[in-house]
PAZAPA-4460 file (N, C-alpha, C; in steps of 0.05 Angstrom, whole numbers, plus 32768, in hexadecimal, padded with zeros to 4 digits):
% residues 300
    n_x    n_y    n_z   ca_x   ca_y   ca_z    c_x    c_y    c_z   seq   type   mol
   81D7   809A   7F0F   81BD   809F   7F1C   81AA   8087   7F17     1      M     A
   819D   807F   7F2C   8189   806A   7F29   816D   8076   7F23     2      K     A
   815F   8069   7F11   8144   8073   7F0A   812F   805F   7F12     3      R     A
   811C   8068   7F22   8105   8058   7F2A   80EC   8065   7F1E     4      V     A
   80DD   8055   7F11   80C4   805E   7F05   80AC   804F   7F10     5      L     A
   809B   805D   7F1E   8083   8051   7F29   806C   8055   7F14     6      G     A
   8061   803F   7F0A   804B   8040   7EF7   8032   8037   7F06     7      V     A
   801E   8048   7F08   8007   8042   7F19   7FED   8042   7F09     8      S     A
   7FDB   8031   7F11   7FC0   8032   7F07   7FAF   8048   7F13     9      L     A
   7FBB   8056   7F26   7FAD   806B   7F34   7FAC   8085   7F24    10      G     A
   7FA2   809A   7F31   7F9D   80B4   7F25   7FB8   80C1   7F1E    11      S     A
   7FB8   80CE   7F06   7FCF   80DE   7EFE   7FD2   80F7   7F0E    12      S     A
   7FBE   80FF   7F1D   7FBF   8117   7F2E   7FD4   8113   7F44    13      K     A
   7FDB   80FA   7F4A   7FEE   80F4   7F60   800B   80F1   7F56    14      R     A
   8010   80F8   7F3C   802B   80F5   7F32   803F   8107   7F41    15      D     A
   8058   80FD   7F42   806C   810B   7F52   8088   8102   7F49    16      H     A
   809B   8115   7F4B   80B7   810F   7F44   80C9   8118   7F5A    17      I     A
   80DC   8108   7F62   80EF   810F   7F76   810B   8107   7F6D    18      V     A
   811E   8118   7F73   813A   8110   7F70   8147   8112   7F8B    19      E     A
   8154   80FC   7F94   815F   80FB   7FAF   8177   80E9   7FAE    20      T     A
   8185   80E8   7FC5   819D   80D7   7FC8   8198   80C4   7FDF    21      K     A
   819E   80AA   7FDA   819B   8096   7FEF   81B4   8085   7FEF    22      M     A
   81C1   8084   8007   81DA   8075   800B   81EF   807C   7FF6    23      L     A
   81EF   8096   7FF0   8203   80A1   7FDD   81FD   809D   7FC0    24      G     A
   81E5   8093   7FBA   81DD   808E   7F9E   81C6   80A2   7F97    25      I     A
   81C9   80AF   7F80   81B4   80C1   7F76   819D   80B1   7F6A    26      D     A
   8185   80BA   7F71   816C   80AE   7F66   815A   80C2   7F59    27      F     A
   8150   80BB   7F42   8139   80C9   7F36   8121   80B7   7F39    28      H     A
   810D   80C1   7F47   80F6   80B1   7F4E   80DD   80BF   7F43    29      I     A
   80CE   80B0   7F33   80B7   80BC   7F26   809F   80A9   7F28    30      E     A
   8088   80B5   7F2D   806F   80A6   7F2E   805D   80B0   7F18    31      R     A
   8052   809E   7F07   8041   80A5   7EF1   8026   8096   7EF4    32      V     A
   8010   80A4   7EF6   7FF6   8097   7EF8   7FE9   8094   7EDC    33      G     A
   7FD9   807F   7ED9   7FCD   807A   7EBF   7FAE   807C   7EC0    34      T     A
   7FA3   8086   7ED6   7F87   808B   7ED9   7F76   8072   7ED3    35      D     A
   7F80   805B   7EDE   7F71   8042   7EDB   7F73   8034   7EC1    36      G     A
   7F86   803D   7EB0   7F88   8032   7E95   7F9F   801D   7E93    37      N     A
   7F99   8003   7E94   7FAE   7FEF   7E93   7FBF   7FF0   7E7A    38      P     A
   7FB2   7FF6   7E63   7FC0   7FF7   7E4A   7FD5   800D   7E4A    39      A     A
   7FCF   8023   7E56   7FE2   8039   7E58   7FF9   8032   7E6A    40      K     A
   7FF3   8023   7E80   8008   801A   7E92   801C   8008   7E84    41      A     A
   8011   7FF5   7E74   8021   7FE3   7E64   8032   7FF3   7E50    42      I     A
   8027   8006   7E43   8035   8017   7E30   804D   8025   7E3D    43      E     A
   8048   8031   7E54   805D   8040   7E62   8074   802D   7E6A    44      I     A
   806C   8015   7E74   8080   8002   7E7D   8091   7FF9   7E64    45      I     A
   8084   7FF3   7E4E   8093   7FEB   7E36   80A6   8001   7E2C    46      K     A
   809C   801A   7E2D   80AD   8030   7E24   80C6   8034   7E35    47      E     A
   80C4   802D   7E4E   80DA   8033   7E61   80E9   8019   7E69    48      N     A
   80E1   8003   7E5F   80EE   7FEA   7E66   810B   7FEA   7E5D    49      D     A
   811D   7FE4   7E6F   813A   7FE5   7E69   8146   8001   7E6C    50      G     A
   8135   8016   7E6F   813F   8031   7E71   8140   803B   7E8E    51      K     A
   8131   802E   7EA0   8131   8034   7EBC   813C   801C   7ECB    52      V     A
   8143   8021   7EE5   8150   800C   7EF5   813B   7FFA   7F02    53      D     A
   8124   8005   7F09   810F   7FF3   7F14   80F4   8001   7F11    54      C     A
   80E0   7FF1   7F0C   80C4   7FFB   7F0B   80B7   7FF5   7F26    55      F     A
   80A6   8008   7F2F   8093   8002   7F44   8077   8001   7F37    56      G     A
   8068   7FEC   7F3D   804D   7FE9   7F32   8039   7FF2   7F48    57      L     A
   802D   8009   7F44   801C   8015   7F58   7FFE   8013   7F52    58      G     A
   7FEE   8019   7F66   7FD1   8018   7F63   7FC7   7FFC   7F5E    59      G     A
   7FD8   7FE8   7F63   7FD0   7FCC   7F5E   7FE3   7FB9   7F6D    60      A     A
   7FD8   7FA2   7F75   7FE9   7F8D   7F81   7FED   7F77   7F6D    61      D     A
   8005   7F6E   7F6B   800B   7F57   7F5A   8001   7F3D   7F67    62      L     A
   8003   7F3C   7F82   7FFA   7F26   7F92   7FE9   7F2F   7FA9    63      Y     A
   7FD6   7F1F   7FB1   7FC9   7F21   7FCB   7FD3   7F0B   7FDC    64      L     A
   7FD6   7F10   7FF6   7FE2   7EFC   8008   7FD1   7EF7   8021    65      Q     A
   7FD1   7EDE   802A   7FC4   7ED7   8043   7FCE   7EBC   804C    66      A     A
   7FD4   7EBA   8065   7FDB   7EA0   8071   7FF3   7E93   8064    67      G     A
   8006   7EA3   805A   801E   7E97   804E   801B   7E90   8031    68      G     A
   8004   7E95   8025   8000   7E8F   8008   7FFC   7EA9   7FF9    69      R     A
   8005   7EA8   7FDF   8003   7EBF   7FCE   7FF1   7EB8   7FB6    70      K     A
   7FE1   7ECB   7FAE   7FCE   7EC7   7F98   7FD3   7EDD   7F83    71      Y     A
   7FDA   7ED4   7F6A   7FE1   7EE6   7F55   7FC7   7EF2   7F48    72      L     A
   7FC7   7F0D   7F46   7FB1   7F1B   7F38   7FB7   7F1C   7F1B    73      I     A
   7FA7   7F0F   7F0A   7FAE   7F0C   7EEE   7FAF   7F26   7EDF    74      R     A
   7F9D   7F38   7EE4   7F9C   7F52   7ED7   7FB6   7F61   7EDB    75      D     A
   7FC0   7F61   7EF4   7FD8   7F6F   7EFB   7FF1   7F61   7EF0    76      V     A
   7FF0   7F47   7EF0   8007   7F38   7EE5   800B   7F3E   7EC8    77      A     A
   7FF5   7F43   7EBA   7FF7   7F49   7E9D   8005   7F64   7E99    78      R     A
   8000   7F77   7EAB   800E   7F91   7EAA   802C   7F8D   7EB0    79      I     A
   8031   7F7F   7EC6   804D   7F7B   7ECF   805E   7F6D   7EBA    80      A     A
   8051   7F5B   7EAA   8060   7F4C   7E96   806B   7F5D   7E7F    81      S     A
   8062   7F76   7E7E   806C   7F88   7E69   8089   7F90   7E6E    82      A     A
   8092   7F8D   7E87   80AE   7F92   7E8D   80BF   7F79   7E88    83      A     A
   80CF   7F7A   7E73   80E0   7F63   7E6C   80FD   7F66   7E75    84      R     A
   8107   7F7F   7E76   8123   7F84   7E7C   8127   7F90   7E98    85      L     A
   8114   7FA1   7EA1   8116   7FAF   7EBA   8105   7FA0   7ECF    86      T     A
   8110   7F9C   7EE7   8100   7F8F   7EFC   80E8   7FA1   7F04    87      P     A
   80D3   7F94   7F0C   80BA   7FA2   7F14   80B0   7F97   7F2E    88      I     A
   80A8   7FA8   7F41   809F   7F9F   7F5C   8086   7FAE   7F63    89      V     A
   8075   7FA1   7F73   805B   7FAD   7F7B   805A   7FB7   7F97    90      D     A
   8070   7FB4   7FA6   8070   7FBD   7FC2   806D   7FA7   7FD6    91      G     A
   8067   7F8E   7FCC   8062   7F78   7FDE   8079   7F72   7FF0    92      G     A
   8092   7F75   7FE6   80A9   7F6F   7FF6   80AC   7F83   800D    93      G     A
   80A4   7F9C   8009   80A5   7FB0   801E   808F   7FAB   8033    94      L     A
   8078   7FA3   8029   8061   7F9E   803B   8068   7F87   804F    95      K     A
   8079   7F74   8045   8080   7F5D   8056   8098   7F63   8068    96      N     A
   80A4   7F7A   8065   80BB   7F81   8076   80B6   7F9A   8086    97      T     A
   80B8   7FB1   8079   80B5   7FCB   8086   8099   7FCD   8094    98      L     A
   8084   7FC7   8086   8069   7FCB   8091   8063   7FB7   80A7    99      E     A
   8070   7FA0   80A7   806A   7F8D   80BC   8074   7F96   80D8   100      S     A
   8086   7FAA   80D8   8092   7FB4   80F1   8086   7FCF   80F9   101      K     A
   8073   7FD9   80EB   8068   7FF3   80F1   805A   7FF4   810C   102      V     A
   804A   7FE0   8112   803B   7FE0   812B   804F   7FDF   8143   103      V     A
   8063   7FCE   8141   8077   7FCC   8156   8085   7FE7   815A   104      E     A
   808C   7FF5   8144   8098   800F   8146   8085   8023   8154   105      Y     A
   806C   8023   814C   8059   8036   8158   8055   8032   8176   106      L     A
   8056   8019   817F   8053   8013   819B   806C   801A   81AB   107      I     A
   8083   8012   81A1   809C   8015   81B0   80A7   8031   81AE   108      K     A
   80A5   803E   8196   80B2   8058   8192   809F   806F   8195   109      K     A
   8085   806A   8191   8072   8080   8191   805D   807E   81A8   110      R     A
   805E   8068   81B6   804C   8064   81CD   802F   8060   81C5   111      G     A
   802A   8058   81AC   800E   8054   81A3   8002   803B   81AF   112      M     A
   7FE9   803D   81B7   7FDB   8026   81C4   7FC7   801B   81B0   113      V     A
   7FC8   8000   81AC   7FB6   7FF3   819A   7FA2   7FE1   81AA   114      F     A
   7FAA   7FD9   81C2   7F98   7FC8   81D2   7F7E   7FD6   81D7   115      A     A
   7F68   7FC7   81D4   7F4D   7FD1   81D9   7F43   7FE6   81C5   116      D     A
   7F53   7FEB   81B0   7F4B   7FFE   819B   7F3C   7FEE   8185   117      K     A
   7F29   7FFC   8178   7F1B   7FF0   8161   7F2C   7FF7   8148   118      N     A
   7F35   7FE2   813A   7F47   7FE6   8123   7F39   7FDA   810A   119      V     A
   7F38   7FEB   80F5   7F2D   7FE2   80DB   7F44   7FE0   80C7   120      L     A
   7F4A   7FC8   80BD   7F5D   7FC4   80A8   7F4D   7FC1   808E   121      V     A
   7F50   7FD3   807B   7F3E   7FD3   8064   7F42   7FBA   8052   122      V     A
   7F5B   7FAF   8051   7F60   7F97   8043   7F77   7F88   804F   123      S     A
   7F72   7F70   805A   7F88   7F61   8066   7F99   7F53   8051   124      A     A
   7F8D   7F4A   803B   7F9D   7F3B   8027   7FB0   7F4E   8018   125      V     A
   7FAC   7F68   801A   7FBE   7F7B   800E   7FD6   7F7F   8020   126      D     A
   7FD2   7F7D   803B   7FE7   7F82   804E   7FE4   7F6E   8065   127      R     A
   7FEA   7F54   8060   7FE4   7F3F   8073   7FF7   7F41   808C   128      F     A
   8010   7F48   8087   8023   7F4A   809E   801B   7F61   80B1   129      R     A
   8014   7F78   80A5   800A   7F8E   80B5   7FF1   7F86   80C4   130      L     A
   7FDF   7F78   80B7   7FC6   7F6F   80C4   7FCC   7F5D   80DC   131      S     A
   7FDF   7F4A   80D9   7FE6   7F39   80EF   7FF1   7F48   8106   132      E     A
   8002   7F5C   8100   800E   7F6C   8116   7FF9   7F7D   8125   133      S     A
   7FE6   7F87   8116   7FD0   7F97   8123   7FBF   7F85   8135   134      L     A
   7FBA   7F6D   812C   7FAB   7F59   813B   7FBA   7F51   8155   135      E     A
   7FD4   7F4D   8152   7FE5   7F45   8168   7FE7   7F5B   817D   136      A     A
   7FE3   7F74   8175   7FE6   7F8B   8188   7FCE   7F8D   819B   137      A     A
   7FBA   7F7C   8197   7FA5   7F7A   81AB   7F8C   7F8A   81A6   138      G     A
   7F89   7F96   818F   7F71   7FA5   8188   7F5A   7F94   8180   139      G     A
   7F43   7FA0   817D   7F2B   7F92   8173   7F2B   7F98   8155   140      N     A
   7F34   7F85   8144   7F3A   7F8B   8128   7F24   7F7F   8116   141      V     A
   7F1B   7F90   8103   7F0A   7F88   80ED   7F1A   7F89   80D3   142      Y     A
   7F18   7F75   80C3   7F25   7F75   80A8   7F10   7F78   8093   143      F     A
   7F14   7F8C   8081   7EFF   7F94   806F   7F00   7F89   8053   144      G     A
   7F0E   7F72   8050   7F12   7F67   8035   7EF7   7F61   8027   145      D     A
   7EE4   7F56   8034   7ECA   7F50   8028   7EBB   7F6A   8022   146      L     A
   7EBE   7F7D   8034   7EAF   7F96   8032   7EB8   7FA7   801B   147      I     A
   7ED2   7FAE   801A   7EDB   7FC3   8008   7EE3   7FB8   7FED   148      F     A
   7EEA   7F9E   7FEB   7EF1   7F93   7FD1   7ED9   7F86   7FC3   149      S     A
   7EC8   7F79   7FD3   7EB2   7F69   7FC7   7E97   7F74   7FCD   150      L     A
   7E95   7F89   7FDD   7E7B   7F95   7FE2   7E69   7F85   7FF4   151      G     A
   7E75   7F73   8004   7E65   7F63   8017   7E6A   7F6F   8033   152      I     A
   7E56   7F7C   803F   7E5B   7F8C   8057   7E5D   7F7C   8071   153      P     A
   7E70   7F69   8070   7E75   7F57   8087   7E92   7F58   808E   154      I     A
   7E9A   7F62   80A6   7EB6   7F62   80AD   7EC0   7F46   80B4   155      P     A
   7ED9   7F41   80AD   7EE6   7F29   80B6   7EF6   7F30   80CF   156      V     A
   7EF4   7F1F   80E4   7EFE   7F27   80FE   7F18   7F1A   8108   157      K     A
   7F26   7F0C   80F5   7F40   7F02   80FD   7F50   7EFC   80E3   158      S     A
   7F6B   7EFD   80E6   7F7C   7EF6   80CF   7F7A   7ED9   80C9   159      T     A
   7F73   7EC9   80DE   7F70   7EAC   80DA   7F58   7EA7   80C7   160      Q     A
   7F43   7EB6   80CB   7F2B   7EB3   80B9   7F31   7EBE   809E   161      M     A
   7F41   7ED4   809C   7F49   7EDE   8081   7F58   7EC8   8072   162      V     A
   7F6B   7EBB   8080   7F7B   7EA6   8073   7F6A   7E8E   806C   163      A     A
   7F55   7E88   807B   7F43   7E72   8075   7F31   7E78   805C   164      A     A
   7F29   7E91   805A   7F18   7E99   8043   7F28   7E9D   8029   165      L     A
   7F42   7EA3   802C   7F52   7EAA   8015   7F52   7E94   7FFF   166      A     A
   7F56   7E7A   8005   7F57   7E66   7FF0   7F3C   7E62   7FE2   167      P     A
   7F27   7E6B   7FEF   7F0C   7E69   7FE3   7F06   7E80   7FD1   168      I     A
   7F0D   7E98   7FDA   7F05   7EB1   7FCD   7F1A   7EBC   7FBA   169      I     A
   7F33   7EBC   7FC2   7F48   7ECA   7FB2   7F4D   7EBE   7F97   170      L     A
   7F4C   7EA4   7F93   7F50   7E9A   7F77   7F3B   7EA5   7F64   171      P     A
   7F23   7EAB   7F6E   7F0E   7EB7   7F5D   7F13   7ED4   7F59   172      I     A
   7F19   7EE2   7F70   7F1E   7EFF   7F6F   7F35   7F06   7F5C   173      V     A
   7F4A   7EF5   7F5D   7F62   7EFB   7F4E   7F5E   7EF8   7F30   174      C     A
   7F47   7EED   7F28   7F41   7EEB   7F0B   7F30   7F02   7F01   175      R     A
   7F26   7F12   7F14   7F15   7F29   7F0C   7F26   7F40   7F01   176      L     A
   7F1A   7F51   7EF0   7F28   7F6A   7EE9   7F2F   7F79   7F02   177      P     A
   7F47   7F84   7F03   7F50   7F90   7F1C   7F3F   7FA8   7F24   178      F     A
   7F33   7FB6   7F11   7F23   7FCE   7F18   7F0A   7FC7   7F28   179      K     A
   7F02   7FAD   7F29   7EEB   7FA5   7F39   7EF2   7FA0   7F56   180      Y     A
   7F0C   7F9E   7F5D   7F13   7F97   7F78   7F23   7FAD   7F86   181      I     A
   7F2A   7FC2   7F77   7F3B   7FD7   7F82   7F34   7FF2   7F74   182      Y     A
   7F32   8008   7F82   7F2D   8021   7F75   7F44   802B   7F64   183      P     A
   7F40   802E   7F4A   7F55   8038   7F38   7F4B   8051   7F2A   184      T     A
   7F5D   805F   7F1E   7F56   8077   7F0E   7F45   808B   7F1D   185      G     A
   7F2E   8093   7F10   7F1D   80A7   7F1C   7F10   809F   7F36   186      K     A
   7F0D   8084   7F3A   7F02   807B   7F53   7F12   8083   7F6B   187      K     A
   7F2C   8088   7F67   7F3D   8091   7F7D   7F38   80AE   7F85   188      Q     A
   7F29   80BC   7F74   7F23   80D8   7F7A   7F07   80DC   7F87   189      D     A
   7EF7   80C7   7F87   7EDC   80C9   7F91   7EDA   80BB   7FAC   190      S     A
   7EC6   80C4   7FBC   7EC1   80B8   7FD7   7EA4   80AF   7FD8   191      I     A
   7EA0   8096   7FE0   7E85   808B   7FE3   7E7D   808C   8000   192      S     A
   7E63   808E   8005   7E58   808F   8020   7E51   8073   802B   193      R     A
   7E56   805E   801B   7E51   8043   8025   7E65   803B   803A   194      R     A
   7E5D   8029   804C   7E6E   801D   8060   7E79   8030   8075   195      Y     A
   7E6C   8048   8078   7E76   805B   808B   7E75   8050   80A8   196      M     A
   7E63   803E   80AE   7E60   8034   80C9   7E79   8026   80D3   197      R     A
   7E88   801A   80C0   7EA0   800C   80C8   7EB6   8020   80CF   198      F     A
   7EB7   8037   80C1   7EC9   804C   80C7   7EC2   8059   80E2   199      Y     A
   7EA8   805E   80E6   7E9F   806A   80FF   7EA6   8059   8117   200      N     A
   7EA6   803F   8114   7EAC   802C   8129   7EC9   802C   8131   201      W     A
   7EDB   8031   811D   7EF7   802E   8121   7F05   8046   812E   202      A     A
   7F18   803F   813F   7F2A   8054   814A   7F43   8057   8138   203      D     A
   7F4B   8040   812C   7F63   8040   811B   7F5B   8033   8100   204      I     A
   7F62   803F   80EA   7F5C   8034   80D0   7F77   8030   80C1   205      I     A
   7F7B   8018   80B7   7F95   8011   80AB   7F91   8005   8090   206      A     A
   7FA6   8009   807E   7FA6   7FFC   8064   7FAB   8010   804E   207      G     A
   7FA6   8006   8036   7FAB   8016   801D   7F9A   8030   801E   208      D     A
   7FA7   8046   8017   7F99   8060   801A   7F81   8062   8007   209      F     A
   7F83   8057   7FEF   7F6D   805A   7FDD   7F54   804C   7FE6   210      H     A
   7F58   8035   7FF3   7F41   8027   8000   7F36   8038   8016   211      F     A
   7F48   8043   8027   7F3F   8054   803D   7F30   806C   8034   212      I     A
   7F3A   807A   8020   7F2E   8093   8016   7F14   808D   8008   213      R     A
   7F11   8077   7FFB   7EFA   8071   7FEA   7EE0   8072   7FFA   214      R     A
   7EE0   806B   8014   7EC8   806A   8024   7ECA   807B   803D   215      Y     A
   7EDB   808E   803D   7EE0   809E   8055   7EC9   80B1   805B   216      M     A
   7EBE   80B1   8073   7EA7   80C3   807A   7EB1   80DF   807E   217      P     A
   7E9E   80F2   8080   7EA4   810E   8083   7EB3   8113   809D   218      E     A
   7EAC   8104   80B2   7EB9   8109   80CC   7ECA   80F1   80D4   219      T     A
   7EE4   80F7   80D9   7EF6   80E2   80E2   7F05   80EB   80FB   220      M     A
   7EF6   80FA   810C   7F02   8108   8122   7F10   80F4   8136   221      E     A
   7F29   80FA   813C   7F37   80EB   8150   7F43   80D1   8147   222      G     A
   7F40   80CA   812E   7F48   80B0   8124   7F66   80B0   811C   223      K     A
   7F71   8098   811C   7F8D   8094   8112   7F8C   8085   80F8   224      T     A
   7F9B   808E   80E4   7F9C   8081   80CA   7FB9   8076   80C6   225      I     A
   7FBB   805C   80C0   7FD4   8050   80BA   7FD3   8047   809D   226      I     A
   7FE3   8054   808C   7FE0   804F   806F   7FFB   8051   8061   227      T     A
   7FFA   8056   8047   8013   8057   8038   8016   8071   8028   228      N     A
   800D   8071   800F   8011   8088   7FFE   7FFE   809F   8003   229      T     A
   8008   80B6   800B   7FF6   80CD   800E   8004   80E5   8002   230      V     A
   7FF4   80F7   7FF6   7FFE   8110   7FEB   7FF6   8126   7FFE   231      T     A
   7FFF   813F   7FF8   7FF8   8156   8009   7FDA   815A   8009   232      A     A
   7FCD   8155   7FF3   7FB0   8158   7FF1   7FA2   8143   8003   233      D     A
   7FAD   812B   8003   7FA1   8116   8014   7FA3   811E   8031   234      D     A
   7FBA   8128   8039   7FBE   8130   8055   7FAB   8147   805D   235      I     A
   7FA7   815A   804A   7F94   816F   804F   7F78   8165   8053   236      S     A
   7F70   8151   8042   7F56   8145   8045   7F52   8137   8060   237      L     A
   7F66   8128   8068   7F65   811A   8082   7F64   812E   8099   238      L     A
   7F72   8144   8097   7F72   8158   80AC   7F56   8165   80AD   239      R     A
   7F4A   816C   8097   7F30   8178   8096   7F1B   8166   80A2   240      K     A
   7F1E   814C   809F   7F0A   8139   80A9   7F0F   8131   80C6   241      R     A
   7F24   813D   80D2   7F27   8139   80EF   7F3A   8123   80F8   242      G     A
   7F48   8116   80E5   7F5A   8101   80EC   7F70   810C   80FF   243      V     A
   7F74   80FE   8114   7F87   8107   8129   7FA4   8101   8121   244      K     A
   7FA9   80E7   811A   7FC5   80DE   8115   7FC7   80D0   80FA   245      T     A
   7FDB   80D7   80EA   7FE0   80CA   80D1   7FFB   80BB   80D3   246      L     A
   7FFB   80A1   80CD   8014   8092   80CC   8017   8087   80B0   247      V     A
   802D   808E   80A3   8033   8082   8089   804A   806E   808C   248      T     A
   8046   8057   8080   805A   8042   8084   8073   8046   8073   249      T     A
   8071   8058   805E   8088   805F   804E   8090   807C   8054   250      T     A
   80A9   8082   8052   80B2   809D   805A   80AA   80B2   8046   251      P     A
   80AC   80CB   804F   80A6   80E2   803E   80BE   80E9   802D   252      E     A
   80B9   80EE   8013   80CE   80F7   8000   80C4   8110   7FF2   253      L     A
   80CF   8127   7FF9   80C8   8140   7FED   80AA   8146   7FEE   254      N     A
   809E   8143   8005   8082   814B   8009   806D   8136   8006   255      G     A
   8075   811D   8000   8060   8108   7FFF   806D   80ED   8004   256      R     A
   805D   80DA   800C   8067   80BF   800F   8060   80AF   7FF6   257      S     A
   8074   80A3   7FEB   8070   8092   7FD3   8064   8077   7FDC   258      F     A
   8059   8068   7FC9   804E   804E   7FCF   8064   803A   7FD5   259      G     A
   805B   8023   7FE1   806E   800E   7FE8   807C   8004   7FCF   260      A     A
   806E   8004   7FB8   807B   7FFA   7F9F   8093   800B   7F97   261      N     A
   8092   8025   7F9A   80A8   8036   7F93   80BF   8033   7FA7   262      V     A
   80B9   8032   7FC0   80CE   802E   7FD4   80DC   8013   7FD1   263      I     A
   80CC   7FFE   7FCA   80D8   7FE4   7FC5   80EA   7FE5   7FAC   264      E     A
   80E1   7FF4   7F98   80F2   7FF7   7F80   810D   8004   7F86   265      A     A
   810C   8018   7F99   8125   8024   7FA1   8137   8010   7FAF   266      I     A
   812C   7FFF   7FC0   813C   7FEA   7FCE   8147   7FD6   7FBA   267      L     A
   8138   7FD0   7FA5   8142   7FBD   7F90   815B   7FCA   7F83   268      V     A
   815A   7FE3   7F7D   8171   7FF1   7F71   8189   7FF0   7F84   269      C     A
   8185   7FF4   7F9D   819B   7FF4   7FB0   81A7   7FD8   7FB4   270      L     A
   8196   7FC3   7FB2   81A0   7FA8   7FB6   81B3   7F9F   7F9F   271      C     A
   81AE   7FAA   7F87   81BE   7FA3   7F70   81C1   7F85   7F6D   272      E     A
   81AA   7F77   7F6F   81A9   7F5A   7F6A   8191   7F55   7F57   273      K     A
   8192   7F3F   7F49   8179   7F37   7F3A   8162   7F35   7F4D   274      P     A
   814A   7F3D   7F44   8133   7F3D   7F55   812E   7F22   7F62   275      L     A
   8133   7F0C   7F53   812E   7EF1   7F5D   8140   7EEA   7F74   276      T     A
   8156   7EF8   7F77   816A   7EF2   7F8C   8166   7F03   7FA5   277      E     A
   8155   7F17   7FA4   8151   7F29   7FBB   813F   7F1C   7FCF   278      I     A
   8147   7F1C   7FE8   8138   7F10   7FFE   812E   7F25   8011   279      K     A
   811B   7F1E   8023   8111   7F31   8036   8127   7F3C   8048   280      E     A
   813B   7F2C   804E   8152   7F35   805E   8161   7F4B   8050   281      T     A
   8162   7F4B   8036   816F   7F61   8027   8160   7F7B   802A   282      D     A
   8145   7F79   8028   8135   7F91   802C   8139   7F9B   8049   283      Y     A
   8138   7F89   805C   813B   7F91   8078   8156   7F9E   807D   284      E     A
   816B   7F95   8070   8185   7FA1   8073   8185   7FBE   8069   285      D     A
   8179   7FC3   8052   8179   7FDE   8047   8165   7FF0   8055   286      Y     A
   814F   7FE4   805F   813D   7FF4   8070   814B   7FFF   8088   287      I     A
   815C   7FEE   8094   816B   7FF7   80AC   8180   800B   80A4   288      E     A
   818E   8006   808E   81A4   8018   8086   8199   8034   807E   289      R     A
   8181   8034   8072   8174   804D   806A   8165   805A   8081   290      L     A
   8162   804B   8097   8153   8054   80AE   8137   805C   80A7   291      R     A
   812A   804B   8097   810F   8050   808F   80FC   804B   80A6   292      L     A
   80EE   805F   80AE   80DA   805D   80C3   80C0   8069   80BB   293      E     A
   80AA   8060   80C7   8090   806C   80C0   8090   808A   80C7   294      P     A
   8080   8099   80B8   807B   80B5   80BE   8062   80B6   80CF   295      R     A
   8064   80C5   80E5   804E   80C9   80F7   8048   80E7   80F9   296      V     A
   8030   80EF   80F2   8029   810B   80F1   800F   8110   8100   297      E     A
   800F   8123   8112   7FF7   812A   8121   7FE9   8140   8110   298      I     A
   7FD1   8139   8107   7FC2   814C   80F5   7FB0   815E   8104   299      L     A
   7FA5   8154   811A   7F92   8164   812A   7F96   815F   8148   300      N     A
***
């Protein structure tokens, strides 16, 4: 049996365990939240290093990406370095493969229309390939990197501009404590009323669910959400607020979709190669073999 352990800076209320079989291999998959406590995350990783087959690092990005460049977040790198024997991934490999094809899938297989729609991507540097594909689909796209990470209420209106700003801003951002640029711990359970006008403007809202939830207004009637990790409680919240369509880029496993980091950790186990030797084509091969497709659910 392969063991995958997702260690997250997010809320422990979202913990989950699944046992399943993939390509004939049994998996024990567990997600453990540390409520925003980096020291606890490091402790859990050290305790399980060498005892599990792969770690997923959740509630945090090891890198931010834009325009073909990657920027290492120091706070997160310090947590990841606690794994000395077991490989650890943050989901970036899956974001560059599976998530990059989501928009094409929604257009060709689900008949979804993006042209002339208002699209809000809460953070492009978290999901740059997805951002590029949404832009290419012809919508009117706002990127909320300045708004939701830095508190500057100005939307960026192209991935080209995101890539131009990245070398100026990201080297500074990546030195900040991670809690200042992303909702961790109890912040994931609270909702702020700031920036609602950007949500009200959008027909489609895409990106990390914790960013989306953090500023979600009371009424989201008729909107489409394209995101990743959601629990049954999250889906209930979206339904109550009137969201029409929910798309999760990772598949459902026993009632919830795990984060990109956990799904990538599963693919690492299947590849049976050292992490440094795994390429995007390896991920693409197993994505096809597993028939991983986005989940599309009509909520209202």
